[in-house]
N, C-alpha and C positions, 0 to 999 in steps of 0.2 A: 455538551460541544458546538462549538460555534457554530455554524455554518460554512465560516469558509477553515474553519480545519476538516469539514464531512466532507465539501470537496475536495479537496486539499489529498483523504485518503481515497478519493473515489477514484480523481488522478492515477497516483502513483499503481494504485494494483489494475484501471486503465493497464498503465502503458508497461509495468511488470508481463499481464498476460501476451499484452500485446509484443512483445521483445515472445516470449514463449513458443507462441504458437506460431507463428511465422517469422523467426529467425531459424530456422534449419539450416540448410547446411547452408546457408548467405551467414553465417549467424561471426562477429566482430570481434574483436577481445575485448575489444573495450566495453561488451555487455555485459560482462563480466563485473566493471568496477560497478555499475550504473544499478542492475540489479543486486549489490551489495550496498549500498548507500539507498536502494527505494524500498529494502528490507530493514536499516538501524531509523530512516523512516517511516516506516509500517508499525514496529516492534512499538515506537513513542503512539504512534496515535492510534493504535489497537487498544493501550490501557484503557486512555478516552472510551474506545468503544466499549469496551466492560465495565466500566464502572454508567455508563449512561444506563444498560444493559442488566445493571444490577439497581440502577435508580427504579425502572420500569416493574421489578418480580416486586422489590417492594411499595409499591403505588395499588 
Protein backbone atom coordinates (compact mmCIF):
# COMPACT_ATOMS: atom_id res chain seq x y z
CA UNK A 1 0.00 0.00 0.00
CA UNK A 2 1.47 3.34 -1.00
CA UNK A 3 1.64 6.43 1.16
CA UNK A 4 -0.91 8.06 -1.13
CA UNK A 5 -3.36 5.16 -0.63
CA UNK A 6 -2.91 5.28 3.13
CA UNK A 7 -3.58 9.02 3.15
CA UNK A 8 -6.64 8.59 0.94
CA UNK A 9 -7.99 5.86 3.25
CA UNK A 10 -7.54 8.10 6.29
CA UNK A 11 -9.13 11.08 4.52
CA UNK A 12 -12.17 9.01 3.60
CA UNK A 13 -12.58 7.64 7.12
CA UNK A 14 -12.24 11.14 8.55
CA UNK A 15 -14.86 12.57 6.16
CA UNK A 16 -17.24 9.66 6.82
CA UNK A 17 -16.97 10.11 10.58
CA UNK A 18 -17.39 13.87 10.26
CA UNK A 19 -20.62 13.45 8.30
CA UNK A 20 -22.01 10.87 10.71
CA UNK A 21 -21.06 12.72 13.89
CA UNK A 22 -21.75 16.32 12.95
CA UNK A 23 -24.70 16.17 10.58
CA UNK A 24 -27.39 15.27 13.14
CA UNK A 25 -30.42 17.50 12.63
CA UNK A 26 -28.56 19.27 9.82
CA UNK A 27 -28.66 16.14 7.64
CA UNK A 28 -28.64 16.93 3.93
CA UNK A 29 -29.88 14.46 1.30
CA UNK A 30 -26.59 14.71 -0.59
CA UNK A 31 -24.79 13.18 2.39
CA UNK A 32 -26.35 9.81 1.55
CA UNK A 33 -24.82 9.81 -1.92
CA UNK A 34 -21.47 10.99 -0.56
CA UNK A 35 -21.46 8.26 2.08
CA UNK A 36 -22.20 5.63 -0.57
CA UNK A 37 -19.29 6.85 -2.70
CA UNK A 38 -16.99 6.90 0.33
CA UNK A 39 -18.06 3.37 1.30
CA UNK A 40 -17.40 2.05 -2.22
CA UNK A 41 -13.91 3.50 -2.23
CA UNK A 42 -13.22 2.28 1.30
CA UNK A 43 -14.16 -1.28 0.32
CA UNK A 44 -11.39 -1.29 -2.29
CA UNK A 45 -8.84 0.33 -0.01
CA UNK A 46 -9.80 -1.99 2.85
CA UNK A 47 -8.70 -4.96 0.72
CA UNK A 48 -5.24 -3.41 0.55
CA UNK A 49 -5.20 -2.75 4.30
CA UNK A 50 -6.12 -6.38 5.01
CA UNK A 51 -3.39 -7.55 2.63
CA UNK A 52 -0.82 -5.42 4.46
CA UNK A 53 -1.96 -6.81 7.80
CA UNK A 54 -1.60 -10.31 6.40
CA UNK A 55 1.99 -9.57 5.37
CA UNK A 56 2.79 -8.49 8.91
CA UNK A 57 1.37 -11.69 10.39
CA UNK A 58 3.54 -13.81 8.11
CA UNK A 59 6.75 -11.90 8.87
